[in-house]
C-alpha positions in Angstrom: 11.1 -13.5 -27.9 11.3 -11.1 -24.9 8.8 -10.4 -22.2 7.7 -6.9 -22.0 6.4 -5.5 -18.7 2.8 -4.4 -19.3 0.8 -2.0 -17.3 -1.8 -4.7 -16.0 1.0 -7.1 -15.1 2.9 -4.4 -13.1 -0.2 -3.2 -11.4 -1.0 -6.7 -10.3 2.4 -7.5 -9.0 2.8 -4.3 -7.1 -0.8 -4.7 -5.7 0.2 -8.2 -4.3 3.5 -6.9 -2.9 1.8 -4.0 -1.1 -1.0 -6.3 0.1 1.6 -8.7 1.7 3.7 -5.8 3.1 0.5 -4.3 4.7 -0.5 -7.7 6.2 2.9 -8.3 7.7 2.9 -4.7 9.2 -0.5 -5.3 10.6 0.5 -8.6 12.2 3.7 -6.9 13.8 1.6 -4.0 14.9 -0.7 -6.4 16.7 2.2 -8.2 18.3 3.7 -5.0 19.5 0.4 -3.8 21.0 0.1 -7.2 22.7 3.6 -6.6 24.3 2.5 -3.1 25.4 -0.6 -4.4 27.1 1.4 -7.0 29.1 4.4 -4.8 29.6 7.0 -7.0 27.8 10.2 -5.0 27.4 11.4 -7.3 24.5 8.9 -5.8 22.1 9.9 -2.2 22.7 12.3 -2.3 19.8 9.6 -3.6 17.6 7.3 -0.7 18.6 10.0 1.8 17.9 10.7 0.4 14.5 6.9 0.3 13.6 6.6 3.9 14.6 9.7 5.2 12.9 9.0 8.1 10.4 10.5 6.2 7.5 8.3 3.1 8.1 5.2 5.2 8.5 6.0 7.1 5.2 6.6 3.8 3.3 3.4 2.2 4.8 1.5 5.3 3.7 2.6 4.9 0.1 1.7 1.2 0.2 -1.8 1.9 1.6 -2.5 4.6 -0.8 -1.4 2.5 -3.8 -3.1 -0.6 -2.6 -6.4 1.3 -2.1 -6.3 3.3 -5.3 -5.4 0.2 -7.4 -8.2 -1.7 -5.6 -10.7 0.9 -6.8 -9.2 0.7 -10.3 -9.7 -3.0 -10.2 -13.4 -2.6 -9.1 -14.0 -0.2 -12.0 -12.4 -2.7 -14.4 -14.5 -5.7 -13.0 -17.9 -4.0 -12.6 -17.8 -1.3 -15.3 -16.3 -0.8 -18.7 -12.8 -0.3 -17.4 -11.3 -3.1 -19.3 -11.6 -1.0 -22.4 -9.3 1.7 -21.0 -7.5 0.0 -18.2 -4.0 1.5 -19.1 -5.4 5.1 -19.0 -7.3 4.3 -15.8 -4.2 3.0 -14.1 -2.3 6.3 -14.9 -5.3 8.5 -13.8 -5.5 6.6 -10.5 -1.8 6.8 -10.0 -2.0 10.5 -10.4 -4.8 10.6 -7.9 -2.7 8.5 -5.5 0.4 10.8 -5.8 -1.8 13.8 -5.0 -3.3 12.2 -2.0 0.1 11.0 -0.9 1.7 14.5 -1.2 -1.3 16.1 0.6 -1.0 13.5 3.4 2.8 14.0 3.7 2.2 17.7 4.0 -0.3 17.1 6.8 2.2 15.0 8.8 
């Protein structure tokens, strides 16, 4: 018997990973701002890393996925979304990609 990755399990796992990554970024951002306030030169490298274009683009993808999947989970929990959760996942991912591309174009 082999385990098959299913849409709900993948969505759950990626949602947890993006949530943890966003939390870590937020903690590092607060630490970097603390260093900026008290003029600590040691945190300048951290500020440069957090404001790098690649990090911002990845963070944007994580934020959009996490938010869109959170809305999907709300629909599933408080509506009739459990009946069509796979289709809802793909609809929300298309919406997320459109928002992501539009936001990247605005950068």
